[in-house]
N, C-alpha and C positions, 0 to 999 in steps of 0.2 A: 139526966142526959136527954138532949133533944134529938128527935128523929129528923133526918134530912129527907126532903121530898124532891125527887128528881122530876124534871119536866119530861113529858112525853114528846115524841117527834112532832106530833100534831101541835102541841103547845109551843114548841120552838118555832115551827113554821108560822104559826099565828103571830108570835112576837115579831118575827122578821117582817111579815106582811104589814103589821101595824106600823113599825118603824118606817118602812118605805112608803106606805100609803100616806102617812102624815106629812111627808115631804112634798106630796103632790107631783106635778109634772117635772119638777127639778130632780127628783130621785135622790138617792143617797150613795155616798161612798162607802166602801167596805169598812173603813175605820169607824164611821158613824154607826153602821149596822152592828158591828162587833160590840161596841160600847153600849149602845142603847138596848140591844137584845140580850146582852150579857152572855156572849158566846166567845169561844176561842176563834182565832182567825181561820184555822183549818176547818173547824166545825161549821163556821158560817159559810165558807167557800163550798163545802160539801152540799149543804142545804140549798145554797143559791144556784149551784149547777143543776140540781134536781128541778128547782122551780123554773129555771130558764128552759130546760129540756121539755117541760110540760106546758110551756107557753104562759105561765103565770107571771113571770118576770121577763124583762128584756134589759139589754145593756146599751149604753151610748157612751161616747167619749166625752169626758169633762175637760176642764182646763189642763189637768195633768194626769188624771186617773179615770178608770172606768166608773161609770155611774149606773146604779141599778134602779130601774123604774118598774112600776107595776103596770101590767097590761090591762085592757078591758076585761079579758077573761079572768085575770088575776083579781080585779075588783069584785067581779061576780062571785068568784070562789071565796074570797075573804068575807064577803057579806054572808054567804051560806055558812061558812065556818063559824063566824061570830054567832049567828043564830043557833047553830048546833051547840056551841059552847054554853050559851045562855040557858038553853033547854037542859043540858047536862048538869049545869049548876043548880037549876031549879029542882031537879030530881035527885040531886046530890050524888052524882057519879063522876068519876074521872073519865074524860072523853075516850081515851084509848090507851091500853096497856102497851108496854114496849114490845118490840118484835120477838124478843127472846122468851116471852111468856113469863117473865119474872114479875113478881109482885112489886107494886110501886110503894109499898109500905116497908121500908127498910129500917 
C-alpha cells in the first residue's frame, strides 16, 4: 500500500507562482493555473486571493477572462522561496507542516 503525501500550503503557493512566472508578462488564466498546479478551482481561487492581498500577484483583464500576473514583489518572494526550498531539500526536511499541526506522513 502506498502512502500519499500531501503538499503543504507553501508548496502549493510555490507551484502557483511557478506556473504564473513561467508565463512572463502575459500572466495566466485560472484554468491554466488549476491544470498546471494540479489544484481544484476553489482551492486555486483561495490561494490566488491571498497572494493578491499580499501584493505577490495582480490581475488584469484578458480577452475574455481575468489574467493573473506576478508582481515585482512576487518575483522577489518566489526567488527567496525557491532558495529556501532548495536548502530544505539539501538538509532533507519538508519546508512547513500544515496549519493543523498534523503530520505530513499519512
